[in-house]
Structure formats: C-alpha cells, structure tokens
N, C-alpha and C positions, 0 to 999 in steps of 0.2 A: 477365470471370471470375465465376463464381457465388459466392454467399456461402459455400456448403458447401466449395467448392474452396479459397476463400481461408482459411477456418479450418483446413483440412487443411494447407495450406502454412505457415501460421503455426506450426504445431506440429511437423510432420514434414519439411517441405522449405523451410526458412528462405530458401535461395538464390532460391526462386521468388517471394519477396515483394519482391525488390529487383532493379533492372536490373543485368546483368552488368558494364556499364561505369560504374557509379555512382561519381562523384567528389564528395566532400563539399567544399562551398565554405565553409571555416571563416571566411574574412574576412567573408562575408555571413551568418554564422549569427545567429539570434535571441538576444535576451537570455534568461537563465534565470529572469527575473521580469518581470511585467507592470507597466508604468508608465502610469498614467492621467494625462491632461493637463486642466488648467482646472477641476478640481473641488475643493471644500472638503476640507481635510485635517485630521486630529487627531493631533498627535504623541503617541507613547507613551513612557513612562519607559524611559530606557536603563539604569537601575540594576536590573539582572536579579539575582534571588537565585541564589546559587551552589550551593544544595542543594535537592533535592526528595525528602524522605524520606516525605511523606504523613503521614496521621494528623491532618490539619487538620480542625477542626469545619466542616461544610458552612455556608457563608454566601455570600450573593449578592455577586458581585465588584463592585468599583468599576472605574474606568477603568484605574488602575495595575495592579491584579491581573489584569484582562483582557489587558493588554499582556504581562505576564509569561507568561501561558498561551499566547498566540499565538506568542511568541518560541520557547518550548520546543517548540511543535508544528511550526512551519514558518519560523522566522526564519533569517537568515543567521548561522551560528554560528562559521564558521572560514574563514580564507584559507589556501590550501594552494598552495605553489610547488615544482615538481619538474621534473627533467629525466630522462627515462627512455630509455636508448639503444635499447630494444627497441620504443618506441612509434612507430608510423608517423605520428603527428600532428606529431612534433617538427620533421620537415623543413619543414612549412609553418607551424607555430605557434611554433617556438623554445621559450622557457620556457613550460611548462605550468602555467597559473594558474587555479585553480578556487575558487569560493565554495561552501562546503558547508553542509549542513543536517543535522540530527540523523537525519532519515529518509533511507535510501539512495535513489539514483535512477540508472538506467542512463545512463552517461556523464556523470553529474552535470548533466544537462540540465534536470531538474525540470519536466516538462510540465504538472503540476498547478498550480492556483491556489486560494487559500482566500478565501472570502467569509463574512461573518457578519451575521446579523440580531440586533441588540442592543437590550435594554431594561434599561439600567443607569443609576446615578446619574452625574452629570457628562457626560452624552453624550445628544444628541438621539436618540430612538428611530428606528431605520431600518436600511437595508441598507448594509454597508460592504465595501470590498475591503481585505484586509490587504496593505499595501505592504511586502513583505519587504525591499526594497532600502533603504528609509528607516525601517523600523520605525514605521509610522504606519497610521492608518486613512483611507481615502478614501470620502467619503460619496457613494453612488450614488443612493439614493432614501430620502427622509425620510418617516416615518409609522409607523402601527401596522398590521402586516400579519398579525396572529394568524389572522383569519378566512381570509385568502388561503391561508396555509400549511396550515391545517387542510384546506381544499379540495384543495390540491395533493398532499396525502398521503392522501387518501381518509378524512378524519376519523379517523385512527389515532393521534393523540396530542393532548394538551391544550396548544396553544401558549401559552395564557395562564399555564400553570404553569411555563414555561421562561423563563429570562432571556436566552437566546440560542439561535440555530440556526446550525450551520456548513454551508456548501455547499462541496463539493470538486468542482472542475471539471477538465477537461482541455482544454489548448490544443493542437490537433493539430500545428501547424507546429513547435512548440518542440522536438520530437525526430524529426519526420518528415524534417527537413532532413538528419539524419545517417543514420537507420535506414530511411528510406523507409516502405513499408506495414508492415514488421515492427514499427513503432512502435506499432501498434494493441495488440499483445500487451503491449509494455513499459508502455503508458499505464495499463492496468488494474493491473498489478503495482505500479507506482509509487503509484497511488492508494491501493492496499491498504496498502502500507508507511506512507503518510502517515496513513491511518485508524488503523493499529495504534499509531503514535506518539501520535496525538491521544487515543486511549482510555486509553493508559498515563498521559499527562499529566493527563488529566481525573480519573483516580483519585487522583492525588497532590493535586489541588486540591479534592477532595471533591465533584466534579460527577457527577451521575447522567446517563447518555447512552443513546441508542438509535440504531442505524444503520438508515436507511431506504434500501434499494436500489431500491425500486419507488416511483415517484412520477410526477407528470405533468411530463415533461421540459420541454415547451415553456412550461409555467406557471412552472417554476423559472427557466429561462433568460430569460423575459420579465421576471420580477421583478428579475433582476440586470442586465438590459439587454445581454445578450451575444448574438452571432450564432452560430447553429448550424452555420454554414458554416466557422467557425474554432474554436469552443469550445463545450462542453456540460457540464452538471452530471452527475456520476457517483454522488454520495451526498449525502444530507441527514442531518444528525446534530443533533438537538435536545439542549440542555444545561439541567440543572435542578439546584437545591440541595435539592430535595425527594426523599429516597431512595425514598418510596412514591408517586411521581408516577403518576397515572392515564394510561398511554400511550394508552389508547383514550378519545377525548373524548366518544364517544356509546356507547349500549348496544350497538349492532351495528356491527362494523367495515364501513367502506365505505358506510354509510347516508347517503343524501343526496349521493352523489358527483356531481360535475359533470365535464363534458369539459374538456380543456385549452383549447379555443377559447373556451368560455364563461367560464372563469376569466380568460383573458388580456384579455378585453373589460372586465374590472373595473378595470384599471389602464391609464393612457396609456403608449404606447411611449416608451422613452428610448433614446438612442444616445450613447455616451460615446466620446471620442477616446482612444486609447492608443498607445503607442510600442513597436514591435517591434524595430526596428533593421535588420532585413533589408531591403535595397532590392528584392529579387526574391523573392516568395513563390510557390513552385511549388504546383500543384494536387495534391490528395490525394483523388482520387475514391473510392477503396476505403474510406477512413476515413469519408468522409461517407456512403457507401452503408451501411456497417455501423452507423454511428450512427443513421441514419434507420430502419433495420430494427429498432433496439433501443428506439426511442421508445415510450412508452405514451401513448395519446390519452385513455384512460379508465380508472378504477380500479373500475368496477362489478364486474368479475370478475377479481380479481387472480390471476395464476398462482401456483401453489405449487410449492415444491421437491418433487421426487418422493421415492421411497423411497431411503434411503442405501445405497450400495454397501458390502458387507461385506468388509473387508480380510482379508489372509491369516491363517488360523487354524491351519494345520498346522505340523508341524516341531517341532524342539527349542525349549524355552522357557527363557530366562534371566531369572530373577526379579531385578530390580535392587534395590540397597539401599534401605531406607526412608529418605527424606530429607523434611524440611519444606520448604515454599516459601521461596524466597530472599527475604530482606529486603535491599534495596539502595537506595542514593541514585540515583534515576533521572537527575539532572543529571550526576553523576560518570560513571556508566555510559555515557550518551549521549555525553559528551565523549571518553571513552576508546574508543568503538567504532571499530574499525580494519578495513579491508578489504584483507587481503594479496593481492598478485598473485604475484610470485615470491619472496615473503618468508616463506612457510610453512617451518617446520623440523620435521623428524620428532622426535617425543618421545612417550614413553608417556603415555596418558590414563588416569586412574584411573576405577574403576567409579563412585566417588562424584561425580567431575565429570560423567560422562556422566548419572547419575541426576538430578543437580541440573539439568542442561541440559534434559533431556526433561521432567522434571516441571514446571519453571517455564514452558517455552514452551507446553506444551499447557494447563496450568492457567490461565495468564494470557490465553489466546486465547478463553476463554469470554466471551461478550458478548451484550447484548440486541440483537435485530434483527427486521426485519419479516418474515423468512422463516420463523423459528422460532415466532413469535407468543409466547404466554405460557408455552411449555414451559420448565421450569427447567434440565433437563439433556439438551438435544438431542444427537443423534449428529452429530459434526462432518462437514461435506461435504468437507473436506480432511484428509489424514492424513500421517504422517512415516514415511519408510523411510530406511534408512542402511547404507552399506557400511563395515564396521569393520575396521581394521588397527591392531595394537599397542595394543589396549585392555586394561588389566590384567584377567586372569582371564577374558576372553571370547574364544572362538575367532574367527578371521577369518571374515568371511562377510557376506551381505546379509540384513538383518533388517527386520521391521516392528515399529514400536513400538505396543504395546497399552497406551493410556493408562489404561484402566480397571483393568487388572491391574498396571500399572506394571512391564511386562515386555517383553523383547525376543523376538519369535518368529522363529526361524531359517527363511529362505526357501531360501537357497542357500549351501553351504559355499564357502570359498576366498577368496583375495586377488583382488579385482576391480579393482585399480588400473589395470593395463595396459589392460583393456577400456575403462574410463572414460576414460583418457587418449587412447586411440585414437579415442574418440567425440567428442572436442573439436576443432573446426576450428581453434582458435587455441591457441598454446602458452603463453598469459599466466599460467597456473597449472600448477605441477608437482604433479600428484596423487600422486606417489610420496612427497612430503613431507607428505601430509595423512592423518591417522589416521581422520577422520570425514568421510564424503562423504554429506550428506543429500539426499533428494529429497522434495519435497512432492508428494503424489499427489491426484488428483481424478477425477471422472467422465470417462470417455473421450469421452463425447458432450457434455461441457462444459455440461450442464444445459439444452441447447438444446430437447430434447423436452419438458421441463416449463415452461420459461420463455421460449422463443423465443431469438432471438439475444442478448437481454439477459442470458440465462444465462451466455454466454461471458464477458462482462466482469465479472459477479458472481463467477464462479469465479476469475478472475484476481485480483480485489480480495481475496477471502478467502485465496487463496494468499499475496498480498503481506502480508496482516495477520498470518498465521502466521509468514512469513519475518521480519518485524520483531521478533516476540516471540522467535524463535530467535536472532537476532543480539544482542538485548539480554541474553538469558540466557547466551549464549556469552561476551560481554564480562564479565558479572558473575562468571563462574568462571575468567576469565583466558585465554580463547581468542579467536581472531579468525575471522571468516567472510566469504567472498566470493561473493555471489550470481552465478550464471551462467545465462544462456539459451543460450549456444553449447555445446550438448551434443546427443547423439544420443538422442532420447526413445525410439525403438523399442528401442535396445540396453538402455537402463535398464529399460524395461518388461519385456524378456526376462529380465534378471537377476533381477528381483523377481517373475517370473511373474504379472504384473498383468493381462495381456490377458484371460485367462479370467474374471477378476473385474469386467471392465468399467471398469478404472482405467487411468490413465496418468500419467507423470511430468510435472509442470508446470514445475518449476524445480530447479536443482542448486545446492547450497550446501556447498562444502568448508569444513570448520571444523577448527582445530587451533592448536597453538602457532606463534608467528611471531616474526621480528625486524622492527624498524622499517626501512623503506627510507629512503635519504637524501632528505629533503624538509624544507622550511621551513614551519612551520604557525604560526598565530597565532589566538587566540580573538577573536571579535567580540562583546564584551558590555562593558557598563559596570561 
C-alpha cells in the first residue's frame, strides 16, 4: 500500500487499516509503561502536592520538584475498576482494570514514553527515562549533551540556558496490538494530548518551554538508545526558568547544521534491555514505513508550514458573552476530568459556560514552537467547529468558532445529532444526550505538501494539544468530554461545508453534563 493511500484510509476508511478478522489477544498485550532492566535508578518523592494554582516565581527545580512536575505530566494517577455490560472486552478480561494518567489515551494504552535530559542539583547530569510505574528516573546516559542537542535541533535553541529537555516518543507495539495500523493516527493524537498536559503543567511550575517538531530523529533516538524499529521520538521540548531565553543559540537559524549521521558518530551506541510483557510482538510494516518517511536527515533546509487555511466566514454570527480567562487549580481539574461513555445526560448549557469553554481552550492553546518561529500571534493550524443543541439563547446548528472575534459563525441550521449518530460505527456514546459535539479541523492535505509525511503526525499532535485544552476547560466549567475517532469524517466535513475550504475533521469530541458510571476508582499519590 502506498503512503498516500494509507493516510487516506486512516482518515476516511478506517476499516481498511485493520484486517477484517482481527482478534485482540488481551492476555498477551503489552504493558502500558516501559520497564528498563539493570540500569541505575533514582527514586522520586511520592509526596505529591495536591494543588497546582500557578503563580510561583520561576526557579530552577531540584530533584523533588522535578518529580512533582513529571508526575503531573505523565505519572500513574488513578486505578479504575469497572464492569461494563456493553463492553466486548468483558468476555475475555472479566473485571476491567485500568491505570490512568491525567492525559487521555485511546483505550488507556498510552503508547508514548517520556525521557528527560536534566541538569539539576542532587542528580548527575544526563539522559533519563521517566519510569511511570515506579515514579522514578532511570539513567540511560550520563554526561553533558548541550552541544549535541543544539546540533540535533539545528542550533535553534540555547541548551545551556535550559535546565532540562523533554523527549516524547512513541512505542509502536503498545497500541498496535489492539488497533493494528490505525494506531498510527492514535499515536500522534496521544502524543499531542501529552504535550498539551506538559505545557499546562509547565506554566504552573513557572517553566518556559518551546516545542520542536522538527529535529534530527536518528540523533535524538541515538541519544536515548532506542531502536527505530520499535520506538521513535515525536517531539523535543526544552524547559527553562528564564522567561526571555534566547531560543535561537546563534545569529542565523540552522547555521552550522550537521547531518544525523555525523552527529550520531559523536556518541557511542548504547542498547538497554526493557520489558514489554508480550510474548509475541507482531510486525507493523506500515508504521515503520511511515516513520521512516517522516525522518529528517538534515536541518539545513527545514520545511515550513504553508499558508493557513481560512475557516468559514459566512452566515449568521452569534457574539458570545465577554468572559475572562478561567483561573483554576490544574491539579483538581486534572483529577476531576471524566470521559463519559453512555453517561451523558441532556441538560441545557448556558452561553456563559460555552463562552468560557471556547475562550479558555483556544487561549491556552497558544504556545511557542519551531513552526511559527518568533511570531507572537500566529494563525492556528487547527480550529474548532461545533454542533449545538439545547444551548441557552443560541439556535440549533453547526458553527465555526472565530476565536479572534469570540463569536460563533453559523454554517448550517438545524439539529445534526441524528446524522452524527449514524456516522458512528459504535454505539458507545448516545449523541442525543449531548448538547455540544465538537470537531477539531485542520488542513485536508495534513500539511504533507509543505512538510512531507512528517506534516501528518505534526497535525495530529496539534489536534491532540487542542483536544487536551478543550477537555481541561470543559472540566473546569463542570462538563465532561469523550474524544472519538470512530466517526464519519466525510459526513462531518459536509455538515460544516469544509471541503471547499481545504479543511477536514480530525477528531470528534462530545461534551456535556453527565452522571458517573458505577466504577471503583482510587488516586495513586502520596
């Protein structure tokens, strides 16, 4: 299968990405976290602070504070046990037990892993893996790698001004075992949701950050000692306590760039043993093929994001009430975030709730990254659309949210719940009980024309980042949200008249009031 056909199927013909007779071997499934063997470990403090209000003065963290940061980003936060009569897994799994984290993940499988290069007190400088299962750091490579990282990112940030750099990777098998090749789409979204959570936590800790989507992949993977046949880095995120950090280390971006091969020769190869649990790991050739097609061997001519697509501008305009940015305790909101299945219950949503939700989700989404360069207010590459029903004072219909005007622009009148429900292959969510059904939209060509096949995973990550902001904002105003990839993208594109604008729906998120389903949950913190 060609890569073009594969991307098309990922978006429009999901069934073509999985064998028709696919049976998930739950008993041989991998762990949702990576476990290294035989390496030095550094325990982190289990006494996690129970509030994250922000407002702390920026200061270089010590080991204790670094552990708090990592736990709120990607630690195991909750044990959940439930028995769902409609769940097909129950027959083979019995009691459904899941270890959850604050960032959402498809099927709670968490294909991403988190690594950090740290230069802090009470810890040898070096590269570590965050062992979420034991809340500890595992030393992978000791030393100072400022120069190496500068080269791997094309000299686009001053590594010496940062106390740490986060690497977010994807382990292909961790959700391929359930979703087969469709997992490629999920992996980008999951990585984006994790990045979104990381950036929100970083704000509360007073850390400045910048996301690098474009870097020398093989150099980053070589530094961590991971094999590209099973895992690869998707994003590099430096952290600093200097608000005005010079993200460009040299006068000209990319000056003195080296190739991945040249950089890899600077460090000896390391291979570490880790435990997967699966006795039989199947091959995933399309994931490897897509990953190889997305690799950057050189940063001498870094591709740029093209002209942004203009979202829908016509139709009736509903100006939303003026609201200030939400001020909320991120720790409390993260703990309360709930993903309703059949638990939505129809209730009227106020204009103020909707205004707060939209304002906060889009305002908090602004972030520094290597695609926008030094631009202060770039146009977002992803945007929000929503089908409304039973919202106070707003007619039923499909709308585009114009964040600059803080207004909804009507695209199509009417109640679209029946169409949206018919477009779902599964009946796990009753959309007739949902007042807000959001769709995150992006370039229909998935940025491939501008950035090659790397553009697809970047787009999915940005969609995931906006998704996480939307879920956090929904929780803060008392609503629940359930991300869905099982939806008919063609149908949604038609509802919003996106095709003529070169846009397409990337993910569907029903949001609304809910009741808790019967389940046993417990927090995992000191």
